[in-house]
C-alpha positions in Angstrom: 13.2 -18.5 -1.7 11.4 -20.0 -5.0 8.2 -17.3 -4.7 10.4 -14.4 -4.5 12.2 -15.5 -7.8 8.8 -15.9 -9.5 8.1 -13.6 -12.6 4.8 -12.5 -10.5 6.7 -11.5 -7.7 9.4 -9.5 -9.5 6.5 -7.9 -11.6 4.6 -7.2 -8.4 7.7 -5.4 -6.8 8.4 -3.4 -10.0 4.8 -2.3 -10.4 4.7 -1.2 -7.0 8.3 0.2 -6.9 6.7 2.4 -10.2 3.9 3.2 -8.5 5.4 4.6 -5.4 7.9 6.6 -7.4 5.4 8.1 -9.2 3.6 9.1 -5.9 6.8 10.7 -4.5 7.4 12.4 -7.6 4.0 14.0 -7.7 4.1 15.0 -4.3 7.5 16.5 -4.9 5.6 18.8 -7.6 2.6 19.6 -6.0 0.4 17.3 -8.0 -1.9 15.7 -5.4 -4.4 13.6 -7.9 -1.5 11.8 -9.7 0.1 11.2 -6.1 -3.2 9.5 -5.3 -3.5 7.6 -8.2 0.1 6.2 -7.5 -0.9 5.2 -4.2 -4.1 3.1 -5.4 -1.9 1.7 -7.9 0.8 0.3 -5.2 -2.1 -1.1 -3.7 -3.6 -3.0 -6.4 -0.5 -4.0 -7.6 -0.2 -6.1 -4.1 -3.8 -7.3 -4.5 -3.2 -8.7 -8.0 -0.1 -10.4 -6.7 -2.2 -12.3 -4.1 -5.1 -13.0 -6.4 -2.7 -14.5 -8.8 -1.0 -16.6 -6.2 -4.1 -17.9 -4.5 -5.3 -18.6 -8.1 -2.1 -20.9 -8.7 -2.7 -22.3 -5.5 -6.2 -23.7 -6.0 -5.2 -25.1 -9.2 -2.6 -26.7 -7.9 -5.3 -28.1 -5.1 -7.7 -28.9 -7.6 -5.2 -31.0 -9.8 -4.3 -32.9 -6.5 -0.3 -31.6 -7.0 -0.2 -30.1 -3.3 
């Protein structure tokens, strides 16, 4: 439960939902370029979260705090 309340996760979810909302709105208005950009940003938000968590886990392992 601790990871779901972390700032990184909350920001990731907010970025994902914002990008997804942008994509949906763009599809409704017929702007396919913005829709694709929104979907790409949705995927990047998940990738950045995974990279941040990997970095934190790696630093904990190096410090011996695991």
